[in-house]
BANU-309715 format. One record per atom (N, C-alpha, C): z, y, x; residue in three letters; residue number from 1; atom name. Coordinates in Angstrom, 1 decimal. Example, Ala and Ser with C-alpha at 12.3 -4.5 7.8 and 13.67 -1.06 7.14 Angstrom:
2
SITE  c3  c2  c1  rest  nr  atom
SITE  7.8  -5.7  13.2  ALA  1  N
SITE  7.8  -4.5  12.3  ALA  1  CA
SITE  7.8  -3.3  13.2  ALA  1  C
SITE  7.1  -2.2  12.8  SER  2  N
SITE  7.1  -1.1  13.7  SER  2  CA
SITE  7.9  0.0  12.9  SER  2  C
***
This chain:
128
SITE  c3  c2  c1  rest  nr  atom
SITE  -2.5  18.9  -9.1  MET  1  N
SITE  -3.0  17.6  -8.4  MET  1  CA
SITE  -1.6  16.8  -7.9  MET  1  C
SITE  -1.8  15.3  -8.7  THR  2  N
SITE  -0.7  14.5  -8.1  THR  2  CA
SITE  -0.5  14.3  -6.9  THR  2  C
SITE  0.6  13.6  -6.4  LEU  3  N
SITE  0.5  12.9  -5.1  LEU  3  CA
SITE  -0.2  12.1  -5.1  LEU  3  C
SITE  -0.3  11.1  -5.8  ALA  4  N
SITE  -1.0  9.9  -5.3  ALA  4  CA
SITE  -2.6  10.3  -5.4  ALA  4  C
SITE  -2.9  11.4  -6.2  ALA  5  N
SITE  -4.6  11.8  -6.3  ALA  5  CA
SITE  -4.8  12.7  -4.8  ALA  5  C
SITE  -3.5  13.5  -4.3  ARG  6  N
SITE  -3.9  14.0  -2.8  ARG  6  CA
SITE  -4.1  13.0  -1.9  ARG  6  C
SITE  -3.3  11.9  -2.0  ALA  7  N
SITE  -3.3  10.9  -0.9  ALA  7  CA
SITE  -4.7  10.1  -1.1  ALA  7  C
SITE  -5.1  10.0  -2.1  MET  8  N
SITE  -6.0  9.2  -2.3  MET  8  CA
SITE  -7.5  10.0  -1.9  MET  8  C
SITE  -7.2  11.7  -2.0  GLN  9  N
SITE  -8.3  12.4  -1.6  GLN  9  CA
SITE  -8.4  12.6  -0.1  GLN  9  C
SITE  -7.1  12.5  0.6  ARG  10  N
SITE  -7.1  12.1  2.2  ARG  10  CA
SITE  -7.6  11.2  2.6  ARG  10  C
SITE  -6.9  9.6  1.8  LEU  11  N
SITE  -7.5  8.9  2.5  LEU  11  CA
SITE  -9.2  8.3  2.6  LEU  11  C
SITE  -9.5  9.2  1.3  THR  12  N
SITE  -11.0  8.5  1.0  THR  12  CA
SITE  -11.9  9.1  2.5  THR  12  C
SITE  -11.4  10.2  2.9  GLY  13  N
SITE  -11.9  10.7  4.1  GLY  13  CA
SITE  -12.1  10.1  5.4  GLY  13  C
SITE  -11.1  8.7  5.3  TRP  14  N
SITE  -11.2  8.2  6.7  TRP  14  CA
SITE  -12.6  7.3  6.7  TRP  14  C
SITE  -13.0  7.1  7.6  PRO  15  N
SITE  -14.4  6.3  7.9  PRO  15  CA
SITE  -14.1  4.8  7.8  PRO  15  C
SITE  -12.7  4.2  8.0  ASP  16  N
SITE  -12.8  2.9  7.9  ASP  16  CA
SITE  -12.4  2.3  6.1  ASP  16  C
SITE  -12.4  3.4  5.1  LEU  17  N
SITE  -12.2  3.1  4.0  LEU  17  CA
SITE  -13.1  3.6  3.1  LEU  17  C
SITE  -13.4  2.3  1.9  SER  18  N
SITE  -14.1  3.0  1.0  SER  18  CA
SITE  -13.6  2.8  -0.3  SER  18  C
SITE  -14.1  3.8  -1.2  PRO  19  N
SITE  -13.0  3.7  -2.9  PRO  19  CA
SITE  -13.6  2.6  -3.7  PRO  19  C
SITE  -13.4  1.8  -4.6  GLY  20  N
SITE  -13.4  1.1  -5.9  GLY  20  CA
SITE  -12.4  0.6  -6.8  GLY  20  C
SITE  -12.9  0.1  -7.7  PRO  21  N
SITE  -11.5  -0.2  -8.6  PRO  21  CA
SITE  -10.9  -1.6  -8.1  PRO  21  C
SITE  -9.7  -1.4  -8.2  ALA  22  N
SITE  -8.8  -2.5  -7.7  ALA  22  CA
SITE  -9.0  -3.8  -8.3  ALA  22  C
SITE  -8.8  -4.8  -7.5  SER  23  N
SITE  -9.1  -6.3  -8.0  SER  23  CA
SITE  -8.1  -6.6  -8.9  SER  23  C
SITE  -7.0  -6.1  -9.2  CYS  24  N
SITE  -5.9  -6.7  -9.9  CYS  24  CA
SITE  -6.1  -5.7  -11.4  CYS  24  C
SITE  -7.2  -4.9  -11.5  GLY  25  N
SITE  -7.7  -4.6  -12.8  GLY  25  CA
SITE  -7.2  -3.0  -13.2  GLY  25  C
SITE  -6.4  -2.4  -12.4  THR  26  N
SITE  -5.7  -1.4  -12.7  THR  26  CA
SITE  -5.3  -0.4  -11.7  THR  26  C
SITE  -6.2  0.7  -11.7  GLY  27  N
SITE  -6.0  1.6  -11.2  GLY  27  CA
SITE  -7.5  1.7  -10.1  GLY  27  C
SITE  -7.2  2.4  -9.1  GLN  28  N
SITE  -8.5  2.7  -8.1  GLN  28  CA
SITE  -7.9  1.6  -6.5  GLN  28  C
SITE  -9.0  1.4  -5.8  ALA  29  N
SITE  -8.1  0.6  -4.4  ALA  29  CA
SITE  -9.1  1.4  -3.4  ALA  29  C
SITE  -9.0  1.4  -2.3  LEU  30  N
SITE  -9.4  1.9  -0.8  LEU  30  CA
SITE  -9.5  0.3  -0.2  LEU  30  C
SITE  -10.7  -0.2  0.4  ARG  31  N
SITE  -10.7  -0.9  1.0  ARG  31  CA
SITE  -11.6  -0.8  2.4  ARG  31  C
SITE  -11.6  -1.4  3.6  SER  32  N
SITE  -11.8  -1.9  4.9  SER  32  CA
SITE  -13.0  -3.1  4.5  SER  32  C
SITE  -13.5  -3.2  5.4  VAL  33  N
SITE  -14.7  -4.2  5.6  VAL  33  CA
SITE  -13.7  -5.7  5.5  VAL  33  C
SITE  -12.9  -5.7  5.6  HIS  34  N
SITE  -11.9  -6.8  5.7  HIS  34  CA
SITE  -11.0  -7.3  4.4  HIS  34  C
SITE  -11.0  -6.5  3.8  SER  35  N
SITE  -9.5  -6.6  2.9  SER  35  CA
SITE  -9.6  -5.2  1.7  SER  35  C
SITE  -9.0  -5.4  0.6  GLU  36  N
SITE  -8.5  -4.1  -0.1  GLU  36  CA
SITE  -7.1  -3.8  0.3  GLU  36  C
SITE  -6.8  -2.6  0.9  ILE  37  N
SITE  -6.1  -1.9  1.9  ILE  37  CA
SITE  -4.7  -1.5  0.8  ILE  37  C
SITE  -5.3  -0.5  -0.3  VAL  38  N
SITE  -4.5  0.4  -1.0  VAL  38  CA
SITE  -4.6  0.1  -2.4  VAL  38  C
SITE  -3.8  0.2  -3.3  HIS  39  N
SITE  -4.3  0.4  -4.9  HIS  39  CA
SITE  -3.3  1.3  -5.4  HIS  39  C
SITE  -4.1  2.3  -6.1  PHE  40  N
SITE  -3.3  3.5  -6.5  PHE  40  CA
SITE  -3.1  3.3  -8.2  PHE  40  C
SITE  -2.1  3.1  -8.7  HIS  41  N
SITE  -1.6  2.2  -9.9  HIS  41  CA
SITE  -1.3  3.4  -11.1  HIS  41  C
SITE  -0.8  4.5  -10.7  SER  42  N
SITE  -0.2  5.7  -11.5  SER  42  CA
SITE  -0.4  6.7  -10.8  SER  42  C
SITE  0.4  8.0  -10.8  ASP  43  N
SITE  0.2  9.1  -10.1  ASP  43  CA
SITE  1.6  9.2  -9.5  ASP  43  C
SITE  2.3  8.1  -9.2  HIS  44  N
SITE  3.6  7.8  -8.0  HIS  44  CA
SITE  3.6  6.6  -7.5  HIS  44  C
SITE  2.9  5.6  -8.0  ASP  45  N
SITE  3.1  3.9  -7.6  ASP  45  CA
SITE  1.4  3.6  -6.8  ASP  45  C
SITE  2.0  3.3  -5.6  VAL  46  N
SITE  0.9  2.7  -4.5  VAL  46  CA
SITE  1.3  1.5  -4.0  VAL  46  C
SITE  0.4  0.5  -4.4  ASP  47  N
SITE  0.2  -0.9  -3.5  ASP  47  CA
SITE  -0.2  -0.9  -2.1  ASP  47  C
SITE  0.3  -1.1  -1.3  LEU  48  N
SITE  -0.3  -1.2  0.3  LEU  48  CA
SITE  -0.3  -2.9  0.8  LEU  48  C
SITE  -1.3  -3.0  1.1  HIS  49  N
SITE  -1.6  -4.6  1.7  HIS  49  CA
SITE  -1.4  -4.3  3.1  HIS  49  C
SITE  0.0  -4.5  3.6  LEU  50  N
SITE  0.4  -4.7  5.3  LEU  50  CA
SITE  -0.2  -6.0  5.7  LEU  50  C
SITE  0.0  -7.2  5.3  THR  51  N
SITE  0.2  -8.3  5.6  THR  51  CA
SITE  1.4  -8.8  5.9  THR  51  C
SITE  1.9  -10.0  6.1  VAL  52  N
SITE  2.8  -10.2  6.4  VAL  52  CA
SITE  3.7  -10.3  7.6  VAL  52  C
SITE  2.8  -10.2  8.2  GLY  53  N
SITE  3.1  -10.0  10.0  GLY  53  CA
SITE  3.6  -8.5  10.3  GLY  53  C
SITE  2.9  -7.8  9.4  ALA  54  N
SITE  3.2  -6.5  9.7  ALA  54  CA
SITE  4.6  -6.1  8.8  ALA  54  C
SITE  4.7  -6.3  7.8  ILE  55  N
SITE  6.0  -6.4  7.1  ILE  55  CA
SITE  7.2  -7.1  7.6  ILE  55  C
SITE  7.1  -8.0  8.1  LEU  56  N
SITE  8.1  -8.8  8.9  LEU  56  CA
SITE  8.2  -7.8  10.6  LEU  56  C
SITE  7.5  -7.3  11.0  ARG  57  N
SITE  7.5  -6.7  12.1  ARG  57  CA
SITE  8.5  -5.3  12.3  ARG  57  C
SITE  8.0  -4.5  10.6  PHE  58  N
SITE  8.6  -3.4  10.2  PHE  58  CA
SITE  9.7  -3.4  9.2  PHE  58  C
SITE  10.1  -4.8  9.4  HIS  59  N
SITE  11.0  -5.2  7.4  HIS  59  CA
SITE  12.3  -3.9  7.8  HIS  59  C
SITE  12.5  -3.7  9.1  HIS  60  N
SITE  14.2  -3.2  8.9  HIS  60  CA
SITE  13.9  -1.9  8.5  HIS  60  C
SITE  12.7  -1.2  9.2  ASP  61  N
SITE  12.4  0.3  8.8  ASP  61  CA
SITE  12.1  0.3  7.6  ASP  61  C
SITE  11.1  -0.6  7.0  LEU  62  N
SITE  10.6  -0.4  5.7  LEU  62  CA
SITE  11.8  -0.7  4.7  LEU  62  C
SITE  12.5  -1.3  5.0  SER  63  N
SITE  14.0  -1.7  3.8  SER  63  CA
SITE  14.8  -0.4  3.6  SER  63  C
SITE  15.0  0.3  5.0  GLU  64  N
SITE  15.5  1.3  4.9  GLU  64  CA
SITE  15.1  3.0  3.9  GLU  64  C
SITE  13.6  2.6  3.7  SER  65  N
SITE  13.3  4.0  2.8  SER  65  CA
SITE  13.5  3.5  1.6  SER  65  C
SITE  13.9  4.7  0.8  THR  66  N
SITE  13.9  4.7  -0.6  THR  66  CA
SITE  12.7  4.8  -1.5  THR  66  C
SITE  11.4  5.0  -0.4  ALA  67  N
SITE  10.0  4.9  -1.1  ALA  67  CA
SITE  9.5  3.7  -1.3  ALA  67  C
SITE  10.0  2.6  -0.4  ILE  68  N
SITE  9.3  1.4  -0.4  ILE  68  CA
SITE  10.0  0.3  -0.9  ILE  68  C
SITE  9.4  -0.8  -1.8  ARG  69  N
SITE  9.7  -1.9  -2.4  ARG  69  CA
SITE  9.1  -2.9  -1.8  ARG  69  C
SITE  10.1  -3.8  -1.4  ILE  70  N
SITE  9.2  -4.9  -0.7  ILE  70  CA
SITE  9.5  -6.2  -1.4  ILE  70  C
SITE  8.8  -7.4  -1.7  ILE  71  N
SITE  8.9  -8.1  -2.8  ILE  71  CA
SITE  8.6  -9.7  -1.5  ILE  71  C
SITE  9.7  -10.5  -1.4  PRO  72  N
SITE  9.8  -11.5  -0.7  PRO  72  CA
SITE  8.5  -12.4  -0.5  PRO  72  C
SITE  7.6  -12.9  0.3  GLY  73  N
SITE  6.5  -13.7  0.4  GLY  73  CA
SITE  5.3  -12.9  0.2  GLY  73  C
SITE  5.5  -11.6  -0.5  SER  74  N
SITE  4.1  -10.5  -0.6  SER  74  CA
SITE  3.4  -10.3  0.4  SER  74  C
SITE  2.4  -9.8  0.6  ARG  75  N
SITE  1.9  -9.2  1.8  ARG  75  CA
SITE  1.5  -7.9  1.4  ARG  75  C
SITE  1.8  -7.7  0.4  TRP  76  N
SITE  2.0  -5.6  0.2  TRP  76  CA
SITE  3.2  -5.3  -0.4  TRP  76  C
SITE  3.3  -4.1  -0.2  VAL  77  N
SITE  4.4  -3.4  -0.3  VAL  77  CA
SITE  4.0  -2.3  -1.4  VAL  77  C
SITE  5.4  -1.8  -2.2  THR  78  N
SITE  5.0  -0.9  -3.0  THR  78  CA
SITE  5.2  0.5  -2.6  THR  78  C
SITE  4.8  1.6  -2.4  VAL  79  N
SITE  5.2  2.9  -1.9  VAL  79  CA
SITE  5.4  4.1  -3.4  VAL  79  C
SITE  6.5  4.3  -3.8  HIS  80  N
SITE  6.6  5.0  -4.8  HIS  80  CA
SITE  6.8  7.1  -4.3  HIS  80  C
SITE  5.9  7.3  -4.8  LEU  81  N
SITE  5.5  8.6  -3.9  LEU  81  CA
SITE  6.0  9.8  -5.1  LEU  81  C
SITE  7.0  10.5  -4.3  ASP  82  N
SITE  8.0  11.3  -5.1  ASP  82  CA
SITE  7.8  12.8  -4.5  ASP  82  C
SITE  7.6  13.0  -3.4  CYS  83  N
SITE  7.5  13.9  -2.4  CYS  83  CA
SITE  6.4  13.8  -1.2  CYS  83  C
SITE  5.9  15.1  -0.7  GLU  84  N
SITE  5.0  15.2  0.4  GLU  84  CA
SITE  5.5  13.7  1.7  GLU  84  C
SITE  6.5  14.1  2.1  THR  85  N
SITE  6.7  13.0  3.0  THR  85  CA
SITE  6.6  11.6  3.0  THR  85  C
SITE  6.5  11.5  1.1  ASP  86  N
SITE  6.4  10.0  0.8  ASP  86  CA
SITE  4.7  9.8  1.1  ASP  86  C
SITE  4.0  10.8  0.9  VAL  87  N
SITE  2.5  10.9  1.2  VAL  87  CA
SITE  2.1  10.6  2.8  VAL  87  C
SITE  3.0  11.1  3.4  ASP  88  N
SITE  2.7  11.2  4.9  ASP  88  CA
SITE  3.0  9.7  5.4  ASP  88  C
SITE  4.4  9.0  4.7  LEU  89  N
SITE  4.4  7.6  5.0  LEU  89  CA
SITE  3.6  7.1  4.8  LEU  89  C
SITE  3.0  7.0  3.2  LEU  90  N
SITE  2.1  6.2  3.0  LEU  90  CA
SITE  0.8  6.1  4.2  LEU  90  C
SITE  0.3  7.5  4.4  LEU  91  N
SITE  -0.8  7.3  5.1  LEU  91  CA
SITE  -0.4  7.1  6.5  LEU  91  C
SITE  0.6  6.8  7.1  SER  92  N
SITE  1.1  6.3  8.2  SER  92  CA
SITE  1.0  4.7  8.1  SER  92  C
SITE  1.6  4.4  7.1  LEU  93  N
SITE  1.5  2.7  6.8  LEU  93  CA
SITE  0.0  2.4  6.7  LEU  93  C
SITE  -0.8  3.0  5.8  VAL  94  N
SITE  -2.2  2.5  5.9  VAL  94  CA
SITE  -3.0  2.6  7.3  VAL  94  C
SITE  -2.7  3.2  8.1  SER  95  N
SITE  -3.1  3.4  9.5  SER  95  CA
SITE  -2.4  1.8  10.2  SER  95  C
SITE  -1.3  1.3  9.6  VAL  96  N
SITE  -0.8  0.1  10.3  VAL  96  CA
SITE  -1.8  -0.9  9.6  VAL  96  C
SITE  -1.8  -0.8  8.5  ALA  97  N
SITE  -2.0  -1.8  7.6  ALA  97  CA
SITE  -3.5  -2.0  8.2  ALA  97  C
SITE  -4.2  -1.1  8.5  LEU  98  N
SITE  -5.9  -1.3  9.0  LEU  98  CA
SITE  -5.7  -1.8  10.3  LEU  98  C
SITE  -4.8  -1.7  11.1  LYS  99  N
SITE  -4.7  -2.4  12.5  LYS  99  CA
SITE  -4.6  -3.9  12.3  LYS  99  C
SITE  -3.6  -4.3  11.2  ALA  100  N
SITE  -3.3  -5.5  10.9  ALA  100  CA
SITE  -4.5  -6.1  10.6  ALA  100  C
SITE  -5.4  -5.4  10.1  HIS  101  N
SITE  -6.6  -6.4  9.0  HIS  101  CA
SITE  -7.9  -6.1  10.2  HIS  101  C
SITE  -7.7  -5.6  11.3  ALA  102  N
SITE  -8.6  -4.9  12.1  ALA  102  CA
SITE  -9.4  -6.3  12.4  ALA  102  C
SITE  -8.8  -7.7  12.8  GLY  103  N
SITE  -9.4  -9.1  13.3  GLY  103  CA
SITE  -9.9  -9.7  11.9  GLY  103  C
SITE  -9.9  -9.3  10.7  GLY  104  N
SITE  -10.3  -10.0  9.6  GLY  104  CA
SITE  -9.2  -10.8  9.2  GLY  104  C
SITE  -9.4  -11.6  7.9  PRO  105  N
SITE  -8.4  -12.5  7.5  PRO  105  CA
SITE  -7.9  -13.4  8.2  PRO  105  C
SITE  -6.5  -13.6  8.7  PRO  106  N
SITE  -6.1  -14.7  9.4  PRO  106  CA
SITE  -6.4  -16.2  9.0  PRO  106  C
SITE  -7.1  -17.1  9.9  SER  107  N
SITE  -7.6  -18.3  9.5  SER  107  CA
SITE  -6.4  -19.2  9.2  SER  107  C
SITE  -6.5  -20.0  8.4  GLY  108  N
SITE  -5.3  -20.8  8.0  GLY  108  CA
SITE  -4.7  -20.3  6.9  GLY  108  C
SITE  -4.5  -19.2  6.7  ASN  109  N
SITE  -3.6  -18.4  5.7  ASN  109  CA
SITE  -4.6  -18.8  4.2  ASN  109  C
SITE  -3.5  -18.6  3.0  PRO  110  N
SITE  -4.1  -19.0  1.6  PRO  110  CA
SITE  -5.0  -17.5  1.2  PRO  110  C
SITE  -5.9  -17.3  0.6  PRO  111  N
SITE  -6.4  -16.3  0.0  PRO  111  CA
SITE  -5.4  -15.2  -0.3  PRO  111  C
SITE  -5.7  -14.3  -0.2  MET  112  N
SITE  -4.8  -13.0  -1.1  MET  112  CA
SITE  -4.8  -13.2  -2.2  MET  112  C
SITE  -3.8  -13.4  -3.2  THR  113  N
SITE  -3.7  -13.3  -4.8  THR  113  CA
SITE  -3.6  -12.2  -5.5  THR  113  C
SITE  -3.0  -11.0  -5.0  GLY  114  N
SITE  -3.0  -10.0  -5.3  GLY  114  CA
SITE  -1.9  -9.4  -4.9  GLY  114  C
SITE  -1.9  -7.7  -5.5  CYS  115  N
SITE  -0.9  -6.8  -5.1  CYS  115  CA
SITE  0.4  -6.8  -5.9  CYS  115  C
SITE  1.4  -6.1  -5.9  ASN  116  N
SITE  2.5  -6.2  -6.4  ASN  116  CA
SITE  2.7  -5.3  -7.8  ASN  116  C
SITE  1.6  -5.2  -8.5  PHE  117  N
SITE  1.5  -4.7  -9.6  PHE  117  CA
SITE  2.0  -5.2  -10.8  PHE  117  C
SITE  2.9  -5.0  -11.6  HIS  118  N
SITE  3.9  -5.4  -12.5  HIS  118  CA
SITE  4.8  -6.7  -11.8  HIS  118  C
SITE  5.3  -6.2  -10.7  ARG  119  N
SITE  6.3  -7.3  -10.0  ARG  119  CA
SITE  7.3  -6.5  -9.4  ARG  119  C
SITE  7.1  -5.0  -9.4  VAL  120  N
SITE  8.1  -4.6  -9.0  VAL  120  CA
SITE  8.8  -3.1  -10.1  VAL  120  C
SITE  10.2  -3.0  -10.1  THR  121  N
SITE  10.5  -2.4  -10.8  THR  121  CA
SITE  11.1  -1.4  -9.8  THR  121  C
SITE  10.7  -0.2  -10.3  LEU  122  N
SITE  11.3  1.1  -9.6  LEU  122  CA
SITE  12.1  1.8  -10.2  LEU  122  C
SITE  13.4  2.4  -9.5  VAL  123  N
SITE  14.6  2.9  -10.1  VAL  123  CA
SITE  14.6  4.4  -9.8  VAL  123  C
SITE  14.3  5.3  -10.6  PRO  124  N
SITE  14.5  6.6  -10.2  PRO  124  CA
SITE  15.5  7.0  -9.1  PRO  124  C
SITE  15.0  7.8  -8.3  ARG  125  N
SITE  16.3  8.3  -7.0  ARG  125  CA
SITE  17.0  9.3  -7.8  ARG  125  C
SITE  18.1  9.5  -7.5  ASP  126  N
SITE  19.0  10.8  -7.8  ASP  126  CA
SITE  18.2  12.0  -8.0  ASP  126  C
SITE  18.5  12.6  -8.6  GLY  127  N
SITE  18.0  13.8  -9.3  GLY  127  CA
SITE  16.2  13.9  -10.1  GLY  127  C
SITE  16.0  12.6  -10.0  ASP  128  N
SITE  14.9  12.6  -10.9  ASP  128  CA
SITE  14.9  12.4  -12.7  ASP  128  C
***
């Protein structure tokens, strides 16, 4: 079982998430009642809808992680799953994302236009 499949299996059991196709057209998604939260695009690449506020709040920590890719202005981050620790990181960040979305979409913000799929280039880590 791939790391992405393992993460998907664990997250599918969460009561606040339900599976379905990703709105970007590639892979599977998990969504809350308010928004798509996670897109599983491949065996290693996952996009996570954190919201701009959550990304700004955790920007320093996120930018320090070799597993995370941030695109300025995006409400999504890309998580590259290379090991079990990356899966644990993803699950923790999904919890943050669910809390960030708990009140529904913020009023006055433009509708979300999509995840980071095809907007992030991942460079293999040392030893890959």
